[in-house]
Kinemage of the C-alpha trace (Angstrom):
@kinemage 1
@onewidth
@group {chain A} dominant
@subgroup {mainchain}
@vectorlist {calphas} color= white
{ca phe a 1} P 72.708 125.302 100.658
{ca gln a 2} L 74.731 127.539 102.978
{ca ala a 3} L 76.057 127.011 106.477
{ca glu a 4} L 74.008 128.375 109.339
{ca asp a 5} L 75.022 131.520 111.192
{ca gly a 6} L 77.804 130.800 113.617
{ca ile a 7} L 79.076 127.685 111.876
{ca arg a 8} L 82.417 129.356 111.153
{ca asp a 9} L 83.073 129.701 114.861
{ca ala a 10} L 82.038 126.090 115.328
{ca gln a 11} L 84.374 125.007 112.581
{ca glu a 12} L 87.257 126.945 114.078
{ca ser a 13} L 86.885 125.144 117.395
{ca arg a 14} L 85.629 121.873 115.833
{ca gly a 15} L 82.657 122.081 118.205
{ca leu a 16} L 80.183 120.821 115.646
{ca gly a 17} L 77.985 118.695 117.901
{ca asp a 18} L 75.228 121.236 118.421
{ca val a 19} L 75.292 122.297 114.785
{ca tyr a 20} L 74.567 118.797 113.582
{ca lys a 21} L 71.604 118.153 115.798
{ca arg a 22} L 69.643 119.705 112.934
{ca gln a 23} L 68.360 117.542 110.119
{ca ile a 24} L 69.406 118.399 106.559
{ca leu a 25} L 67.818 116.793 103.533
{ca ile a 26} L 70.538 115.196 101.410
{ca phe a 27} L 70.156 115.004 97.627
{ca met a 28} L 72.671 112.327 96.737
{ca lys a 29} L 74.184 112.325 93.249
{ca phe a 30} L 75.378 109.339 91.237
{ca arg a 31} L 77.922 108.697 88.493
{ca lys a 32} L 78.705 105.692 86.308
{ca leu a 33} L 81.553 103.444 87.386
{ca gly a 34} L 83.780 103.389 84.320
{ca thr a 35} L 82.027 101.843 81.333
{ca thr a 36} L 79.820 99.628 83.500
{ca asp a 37} L 76.082 100.061 84.031
{ca ile a 38} L 76.677 100.600 87.770
{ca asp a 39} L 75.635 103.900 89.334
{ca val a 40} L 77.736 104.731 92.389
{ca ser a 41} L 77.033 107.553 94.802
{ca leu a 42} L 79.255 110.608 94.363
{ca ile a 43} L 80.026 110.246 98.060
{ca cys a 44} L 81.677 106.916 98.925
{ca leu a 45} L 82.030 105.775 102.524
{ca gly a 46} L 85.669 105.264 103.455
{ca thr a 47} L 86.394 102.727 106.175
{ca met a 48} L 90.089 102.628 106.980
{ca thr a 49} L 89.851 103.862 110.591
{ca trp a 50} L 87.483 101.096 111.668
{ca gly a 51} L 89.478 98.847 113.958
{ca thr a 52} L 91.947 101.425 115.270
{ca gln a 53} L 90.269 104.790 115.817
{ca asn a 54} L 86.749 103.373 115.537
{ca thr a 55} L 84.984 100.432 117.144
{ca glu a 56} L 82.586 98.059 115.405
{ca lys a 57} L 79.715 99.945 117.024
{ca asp a 58} L 81.025 103.152 115.445
{ca ala a 59} L 81.355 101.404 112.085
{ca phe a 60} L 77.759 100.145 112.219
{ca glu a 61} L 76.521 103.646 113.051
{ca gln a 62} L 78.457 105.148 110.148
{ca met a 63} L 77.233 102.544 107.654
{ca asp a 64} L 73.622 102.893 108.805
{ca tyr a 65} L 73.797 106.667 108.468
{ca ala a 66} L 75.495 106.512 105.075
{ca val a 67} L 72.798 104.265 103.638
{ca ser a 68} L 70.088 106.501 105.075
{ca gln a 69} L 71.597 109.417 103.127
{ca gly a 70} L 71.620 107.623 99.787
{ca ile a 71} L 75.211 106.382 99.792
{ca asn a 72} L 75.479 103.004 98.047
{ca phe a 73} L 79.269 102.764 97.683
{ca phe a 74} L 81.713 101.518 100.367
{ca asp a 75} L 85.492 101.306 99.962
{ca thr a 76} L 87.775 99.089 102.038
{ca ala a 77} L 90.946 96.979 101.707
{ca glu a 78} L 92.458 93.812 103.082
{ca ile a 79} L 95.175 95.907 104.734
{ca tyr a 80} L 92.742 98.021 106.781
{ca ser a 81} L 92.550 99.257 109.450
{ca val a 82} L 95.345 101.810 109.389
{ca pro a 83} L 98.085 102.233 110.300
{ca pro a 84} L 98.649 98.807 108.733
{ca thr a 85} L 100.067 96.187 111.082
{ca ser a 86} L 99.730 92.448 111.549
{ca asp a 87} L 97.258 93.152 114.370
{ca ser a 88} L 95.056 95.536 112.404
{ca tyr a 89} L 95.087 93.487 109.186
{ca gly a 90} L 91.579 92.528 108.046
{ca lys a 91} L 89.745 94.155 110.956
{ca thr a 92} L 87.798 96.593 108.824
{ca glu a 93} L 86.579 94.000 106.346
{ca ala a 94} L 85.432 91.829 109.248
{ca met a 95} L 83.327 94.686 110.636
{ca ile a 96} L 81.701 95.266 107.266
{ca gly a 97} L 81.004 91.537 106.993
{ca asn a 98} L 79.335 91.519 110.372
{ca trp a 99} L 77.181 94.464 109.278
{ca phe a 100} L 76.142 92.676 106.078
{ca glu a 101} L 75.246 89.604 108.093
{ca lys a 102} L 73.104 91.596 110.496
{ca arg a 103} L 71.464 94.029 108.059
{ca lys a 104} L 70.863 91.465 105.252
{ca asn a 105} L 71.472 94.152 102.636
{ca arg a 106} L 74.579 93.088 100.730
{ca asp a 107} L 72.750 93.528 97.416
{ca lys a 108} L 72.130 97.221 98.171
{ca ile a 109} L 75.837 98.124 98.417
{ca ile a 110} L 78.483 98.530 95.722
{ca leu a 111} L 81.495 97.161 97.582
{ca ala a 112} L 85.101 97.950 96.719
{ca ser a 113} L 88.149 96.311 98.270
{ca lys a 114} L 91.841 96.019 97.443
{ca val a 115} L 94.701 93.553 97.294
{ca ala a 116} L 97.870 94.836 98.968
{ca gly a 117} L 101.029 95.322 96.947
{ca pro a 118} L 104.481 94.173 98.089
{ca gly a 119} L 106.181 95.405 101.225
{ca cys a 120} L 104.133 94.128 104.168
{ca asp a 121} L 105.911 91.161 105.730
{ca trp a 122} L 102.830 89.929 107.588
{ca ile a 123} L 100.762 89.457 104.415
{ca arg a 124} L 101.234 86.142 102.618
{ca gly a 125} L 104.781 85.862 103.953
{ca gly a 126} L 105.767 89.214 102.476
{ca gly a 127} L 105.466 87.928 98.941
{ca asn a 128} L 102.204 89.661 98.208
{ca asn a 129} L 102.767 90.325 94.539
{ca phe a 130} L 100.106 90.233 91.858
{ca asp a 131} L 100.445 86.722 90.509
{ca glu a 132} L 97.354 84.572 90.104
{ca lys a 133} L 97.892 82.513 93.262
{ca lys a 134} L 98.503 85.482 95.555
{ca ile a 135} L 95.586 87.437 94.136
{ca gly a 136} L 93.362 84.405 94.646
{ca glu a 137} L 94.471 84.051 98.274
{ca ala a 138} L 93.760 87.719 98.866
{ca ile a 139} L 90.303 87.558 97.289
{ca asp a 140} L 89.317 84.466 99.245
{ca gly a 141} L 90.470 86.049 102.500
{ca ser a 142} L 88.500 89.225 101.829
{ca leu a 143} L 85.364 87.301 100.840
{ca lys a 144} L 85.512 85.329 104.065
{ca arg a 145} L 85.918 88.412 106.240
{ca leu a 146} L 83.290 90.368 104.301
{ca lys a 147} L 80.846 87.450 104.486
{ca thr a 148} L 79.925 87.789 100.846
{ca asp a 149} L 80.270 85.785 97.646
{ca tyr a 150} L 81.525 88.638 95.483
{ca ile a 151} L 83.269 92.005 95.477
{ca asp a 152} L 81.930 94.600 93.040
{ca leu a 153} L 85.195 96.479 92.456
{ca tyr a 154} L 88.524 94.843 93.188
{ca gln a 155} L 91.514 97.167 93.146
{ca leu a 156} L 95.303 96.846 93.117
{ca his a 157} L 96.240 98.867 96.198
{ca trp a 158} L 99.600 100.061 94.870
{ca pro a 159} L 101.856 99.032 91.985
{ca glu a 160} L 104.389 96.248 92.244
{ca arg a 161} L 106.887 98.185 90.183
{ca ser a 162} L 109.082 100.936 91.598
{ca thr a 163} L 107.335 104.241 90.901
{ca asn a 164} L 106.223 107.421 92.621
{ca phe a 165} L 103.224 107.219 94.943
{ca phe a 166} L 102.365 107.819 98.614
{ca gly a 167} L 103.633 111.403 98.537
{ca arg a 168} L 106.669 110.982 96.294
{ca arg a 169} L 106.744 113.754 93.709
{ca asp a 170} L 109.454 112.481 91.397
{ca tyr a 171} L 109.997 109.203 89.603
{ca leu a 172} L 113.457 107.790 90.246
{ca phe a 173} L 114.213 104.659 88.279
{ca asn a 174} L 115.421 101.788 90.462
{ca asn a 175} L 117.561 99.425 88.400
{ca lys a 176} L 117.499 96.959 91.293
{ca glu a 177} L 113.738 96.802 91.577
{ca gly a 178} L 113.674 93.144 90.551
{ca asn a 179} L 110.986 91.351 88.632
{ca trp a 180} L 107.364 92.401 88.713
{ca asn a 181} L 104.345 90.869 87.062
{ca ser a 182} L 103.572 92.355 83.670
{ca phe a 183} L 100.391 94.309 83.096
{ca glu a 184} L 99.210 91.510 80.807
{ca ser a 185} L 99.721 88.770 83.383
{ca ile a 186} L 97.954 90.777 86.089
{ca leu a 187} L 94.922 91.288 83.869
{ca glu a 188} L 94.928 87.598 82.958
{ca ala a 189} L 94.980 86.650 86.651
{ca leu a 190} L 92.148 89.033 87.483
{ca glu a 191} L 90.132 87.747 84.534
{ca lys a 192} L 90.091 84.278 86.070
{ca tyr a 193} L 88.393 85.599 89.217
{ca ile a 194} L 85.963 87.717 87.215
{ca lys a 195} L 84.893 84.621 85.300
{ca ser a 196} L 84.519 82.698 88.573
{ca gly a 197} L 82.136 85.388 89.863
{ca lys a 198} L 84.256 86.293 92.882
{ca ile a 199} L 84.853 89.830 91.587
{ca arg a 200} L 82.772 91.833 89.114
{ca his a 201} L 85.026 94.669 87.983
{ca ile a 202} L 88.595 95.837 88.549
{ca gly a 203} L 90.392 99.070 89.325
{ca met a 204} L 93.724 100.359 90.541
{ca ser a 205} L 95.058 102.713 93.170
{ca asn a 206} L 98.097 104.960 93.567
{ca glu a 207} L 98.740 104.728 89.836
{ca thr a 208} L 100.583 106.943 87.371
{ca pro a 209} L 99.746 108.020 83.808
{ca tyr a 210} L 102.051 105.277 82.532
{ca gly a 211} L 100.301 102.537 84.495
{ca leu a 212} L 96.793 103.765 83.764
{ca ser a 213} L 97.412 104.121 80.037
{ca arg a 214} L 99.161 100.746 79.745
{ca tyr a 215} L 96.332 98.873 81.468
{ca leu a 216} L 93.747 100.542 79.239
{ca glu a 217} L 95.771 99.942 76.069
{ca ile a 218} L 96.221 96.236 76.795
{ca ser a 219} L 92.539 95.803 77.605
{ca lys a 220} L 91.574 97.454 74.342
{ca asn a 221} L 94.058 95.601 72.147
{ca lys a 222} L 93.910 92.154 73.716
{ca gly a 223} L 90.354 91.927 74.983
{ca ala a 224} L 91.470 91.719 78.612
{ca pro a 225} L 89.326 92.968 81.511
{ca arg a 226} L 89.168 96.755 81.683
{ca met a 227} L 90.209 98.919 84.614
{ca met a 228} L 87.113 100.900 85.604
{ca ser a 229} L 88.592 103.347 88.106
{ca val a 230} L 91.744 104.643 89.679
{ca gln a 231} L 91.922 105.575 93.363
{ca asn a 232} L 94.463 108.326 94.014
{ca pro a 233} L 94.772 111.285 96.385
{ca tyr a 234} L 93.228 114.571 95.282
{ca asn a 235} L 92.340 117.747 97.160
{ca leu a 236} L 92.852 121.511 97.270
{ca val a 237} L 96.505 121.139 98.303
{ca asn a 238} L 97.258 118.197 96.015
{ca arg a 239} L 95.944 118.670 92.477
{ca thr a 240} L 98.690 116.628 90.834
{ca tyr a 241} L 96.041 114.295 89.368
{ca glu a 242} L 95.080 117.109 87.011
{ca ile a 243} L 98.521 117.152 85.380
{ca gly a 244} L 98.700 113.770 83.675
{ca met a 245} L 95.741 111.704 84.819
{ca ser a 246} L 92.551 113.746 84.514
{ca glu a 247} L 92.472 113.813 80.711
{ca ile a 248} L 92.850 110.037 80.558
{ca ser a 249} L 90.059 109.631 83.114
{ca ile a 250} L 87.668 111.766 81.095
{ca arg a 251} L 88.497 110.532 77.597
{ca glu a 252} L 88.733 106.855 78.550
{ca lys a 253} L 85.880 106.827 81.091
{ca cys a 254} L 88.107 105.547 83.892
{ca gly a 255} L 87.282 107.981 86.658
{ca leu a 256} L 89.003 108.957 89.855
{ca leu a 257} L 87.939 107.604 93.232
{ca val a 258} L 89.336 110.323 95.460
{ca tyr a 259} L 91.083 109.543 98.704
{ca tyr a 260} L 92.402 112.171 101.130
{ca pro a 261} L 89.906 114.838 99.971
{ca leu a 262} L 90.770 116.676 103.213
{ca ala a 263} L 94.529 116.041 103.017
{ca ala a 264} L 94.410 113.615 105.967
{ca gly a 265} L 92.481 116.180 108.001
{ca gly a 266} L 94.622 119.198 107.167
{ca leu a 267} L 91.785 120.820 105.216
{ca ser a 268} L 89.448 120.540 108.182
{ca gly a 269} L 91.421 123.340 109.812
{ca lys a 270} L 91.938 121.434 113.030
{ca tyr a 271} L 95.741 121.641 112.842
{ca arg a 272} L 95.928 125.392 112.237
{ca his a 273} L 97.836 127.652 114.634
{ca gly a 274} L 99.888 124.761 115.964
{ca lys a 275} L 96.908 122.785 117.259
{ca met a 276} L 97.190 119.019 117.634
{ca pro a 277} L 93.881 117.480 118.786
{ca lys a 278} L 94.725 114.560 121.055
{ca asp a 279} L 92.629 111.946 119.249
{ca ser a 280} L 93.524 113.064 115.732
{ca arg a 281} L 95.407 110.845 113.300
{ca met a 282} L 98.444 113.133 113.341
{ca ala a 283} L 98.629 112.979 117.129
{ca leu a 284} L 98.169 109.220 117.345
{ca phe a 285} L 100.250 107.915 114.457
{ca lys a 286} L 103.293 108.610 112.320
{ca gly a 287} L 103.326 108.677 108.540
{ca trp a 288} L 101.171 111.649 107.582
{ca glu a 289} L 103.529 114.462 108.580
{ca arg a 290} L 103.899 115.673 104.985
{ca his a 291} L 100.396 117.134 105.240
{ca leu a 292} L 101.572 119.587 107.906
{ca asn a 293} L 104.601 121.041 106.122
{ca pro a 294} L 105.018 124.856 106.175
{ca leu a 295} L 103.713 125.412 102.635
{ca ala a 296} L 100.643 123.269 103.330
{ca met a 297} L 99.956 125.151 106.561
{ca lys a 298} L 100.126 128.439 104.642
{ca ala a 299} L 97.596 127.109 102.143
{ca tyr a 300} L 95.244 125.921 104.902
{ca asp a 301} L 95.100 129.461 106.280
{ca lys a 302} L 94.256 130.825 102.823
{ca tyr a 303} L 91.489 128.287 102.285
{ca phe a 304} L 90.089 128.955 105.745
{ca glu a 305} L 89.695 132.632 104.885
{ca leu a 306} L 88.214 131.773 101.492
{ca ala a 307} L 85.657 129.465 103.106
{ca lys a 308} L 84.610 132.289 105.432
{ca asp a 309} L 84.063 134.576 102.450
{ca phe a 310} L 81.504 132.109 101.104
{ca asn a 311} L 79.946 131.413 104.524
{ca leu a 312} L 81.200 127.826 104.474
{ca thr a 313} L 83.387 125.688 106.654
{ca met a 314} L 86.759 124.604 105.315
{ca val a 315} L 85.439 121.062 105.055
{ca gln a 316} L 82.474 122.164 102.973
{ca leu a 317} L 84.694 124.165 100.642
{ca ala a 318} L 87.216 121.339 100.228
{ca gln a 319} L 84.666 118.595 99.700
{ca ser a 320} L 82.467 120.558 97.313
{ca phe a 321} L 85.563 121.336 95.232
{ca val a 322} L 86.311 117.612 94.879
{ca asn a 323} L 82.670 116.737 94.196
{ca ser a 324} L 82.533 119.235 91.341
{ca arg a 325} L 85.435 117.898 89.268
{ca pro a 326} L 84.350 116.238 85.992
{ca phe a 327} L 86.954 113.449 86.177
{ca val a 328} L 85.834 112.332 89.658
{ca thr a 329} L 83.597 109.272 89.856
{ca ser a 330} L 83.285 109.251 93.644
{ca asn a 331} L 84.719 111.085 96.637
{ca ile a 332} L 85.785 108.710 99.422
{ca ile a 333} L 85.122 110.359 102.752
{ca gly a 334} L 86.405 109.007 106.039
{ca ala a 335} L 85.450 110.143 109.508
{ca thr a 336} L 86.046 109.096 113.076
{ca thr a 337} L 82.991 110.891 114.514
{ca met a 338} L 79.415 111.178 113.368
{ca asp a 339} L 79.622 114.978 113.336
{ca gln a 340} L 82.529 114.769 110.908
{ca leu a 341} L 80.681 112.246 108.756
{ca lys a 342} L 77.564 114.394 108.542
{ca glu a 343} L 79.485 117.522 107.636
{ca asn a 344} L 81.301 115.636 104.878
{ca val a 345} L 78.150 114.056 103.459
{ca glu a 346} L 76.285 117.360 103.471
{ca ser a 347} L 78.865 118.802 101.089
{ca ile a 348} L 76.906 117.073 98.309
{ca asn a 349} L 74.310 119.855 98.533
{ca ile a 350} L 76.792 122.691 97.958
{ca glu a 351} L 77.134 124.147 94.488
{ca phe a 352} L 80.779 124.869 93.750
{ca thr a 353} L 80.545 128.020 91.647
{ca asp a 354} L 82.765 129.556 88.992
{ca glu a 355} L 83.590 132.329 91.437
{ca met a 356} L 84.752 129.781 93.998
{ca met a 357} L 86.911 128.094 91.353
{ca glu a 358} L 88.489 131.387 90.372
{ca arg a 359} L 89.353 132.175 93.986
{ca val a 360} L 90.670 128.649 94.592
{ca asn a 361} L 92.897 128.936 91.538
{ca glu a 362} L 94.354 132.201 92.790
{ca ile a 363} L 95.525 130.412 95.930
{ca his a 364} L 96.632 127.323 94.031
{ca asn a 365} L 98.682 129.262 91.483
{ca asn a 366} L 100.640 130.979 94.231
{ca asn a 367} L 101.289 127.759 96.161
{ca pro a 368} L 100.706 124.747 93.882
{ca asn a 369} L 100.411 121.261 95.342
{ca pro a 370} L 102.141 121.852 98.682
{ca ser a 371} L 100.979 118.512 100.110
{ca pro a 372} L 101.258 115.645 97.595
């Protein structure tokens, strides 16, 4: 698969509408979810913009298209849509539930959702830690909104303990962090809801090598439920997962569910040369500015030129890189337009070659992880 003539100019201007009037045959790929017998599509449909940047009609169109292209894996969270507020809380899950109700196809989808960690005052009175009662309240709320009896993969959205995630490079110990539920007690609480049938398997998100290894060790030694996946950011400008996490993922069969494969849109190229599209996430909301720092912008220019050398768009280069990594279980793509969604999904057909990897590493070695 290669991009058609002229697609580079289309990518530069983001005028992809005419390009994607064509029909491309998608050959979806699948990988095992942890040590389960579940095959999930290598492309997972991300949903976090549904309810802010996208309407329910948009969400239905995206889900219908995703299923038509062989995608069987959807990822959401109780805290969606984003940016998270008391008004946006639960909107995305409700849209997915309405789609299940209308399409009558819940059994065809591997559904992942998440329980929010502490810090959001509007969720369960701000005390949304991972004790059995709070987890149960979160699960019941999600099941009601999703209009389903079970969630296939239930994830801890971020750790209770004080650690480095959401763009923080360094771990700074906080001796005033207070009490947090032990790994053992969290697994015991989740086990109750697995046995009840409300959730099938468990995973985590925004975790560190310490957290991932501790959960797996306790499961192995004490017979507790096993974490089947970890959902962290990973992309061409943030390869920090490779440093301490990728070996664990491969050896322990607890793969990465990638979020931000395009660095919150930075790797689409739409912010190059000082551009700020009016309906883009960066223009509408605060909180993602780290993806537009000077070192990241320098890297985006390098990857744009590299994509041209291989007759690809930046998006195709970035997504095919993620899809090719052996520790990745699924690549969670999010889009606000159908043209974006199609371009992302079509990356599944691109073979990421050794030559591409060599060229990517040249750029990476000169400017490593500029946008964590």
